C-alpha positions as CSV (number, residue, x, y, z in Angstrom):
1,M,130.3,100.1,107.4
2,S,129.3,102.9,104.7
3,R,126.3,105.0,103.7
4,Y,124.7,103.9,100.9
5,I,121.2,105.2,98.9
6,V,119.2,102.6,97.9
7,Y,116.8,103.5,95.0
8,F,113.6,101.4,94.6
9,E,110.5,101.5,93.3
10,L,106.9,101.3,95.0
11,F,103.6,101.2,93.6
12,G,105.0,102.8,90.0
13,K,106.8,105.7,92.4
14,K,110.5,106.2,92.5
15,M,111.8,106.4,95.5
16,K,115.4,106.5,97.3
17,T,116.7,106.2,101.4
18,T,120.3,106.2,102.8
19,V,121.0,103.9,105.2
20,I,124.4,102.1,106.8
21,A,125.5,98.8,105.6
22,E,128.5,96.7,105.2
23,N,127.9,95.9,101.3
24,E,125.6,96.7,98.2
25,D,123.6,93.6,99.1
26,A,123.0,94.2,103.0
27,A,121.6,97.8,102.2
28,R,119.3,96.5,99.7
29,L,118.3,94.2,102.4
30,S,117.7,96.6,104.9
31,V,115.5,98.6,103.3
32,K,113.8,95.3,102.4
33,D,113.0,94.3,105.5
34,K,111.8,97.6,106.7
35,V,108.6,96.9,104.4
36,V,105.9,96.0,107.0
37,F,102.7,93.9,106.1
38,H,99.9,94.4,107.8
39,K,97.6,92.0,106.2
40,V,97.5,90.4,103.3
41,E,94.0,88.4,102.4
42,R,93.1,86.7,99.0
43,V,89.9,87.9,97.0
44,Y,88.2,85.5,95.1
45,T,86.7,85.5,91.8
46,A,83.8,84.0,90.1
47,A,86.6,82.2,87.9
48,D,87.7,80.8,91.6
49,G,84.5,79.0,91.8
50,R,84.5,80.1,95.5
51,N,83.0,82.8,97.1
52,A,81.8,84.1,100.0
53,F,78.9,81.9,101.0
54,N,81.5,79.1,100.7
55,D,83.6,80.6,103.2
56,I,81.0,80.7,105.7
57,M,79.8,77.4,105.3
58,D,83.2,75.7,106.0
59,I,83.2,77.5,108.9
60,I,79.8,76.8,110.5
61,Y,79.8,72.9,109.0
62,G,84.1,72.6,108.9
63,E,84.3,71.3,105.9
64,N,86.1,72.0,102.6
65,N,84.1,72.1,99.6
66,N,87.0,72.6,97.1
């Protein structure tokens, strides 16, 4: 195992961290695996032809109006 400095970018901000890994690929993956996603939501736009009203109706009536 060796120590690696991994340089990466999040939202345009350049960052670096030090990890212990077997090789460069494992070091890259260890940083990637540390990203924690708390929630992902879809944002509907007028171009989608969907809106919150359609979603509520789908929930109430159990229909999919796509």
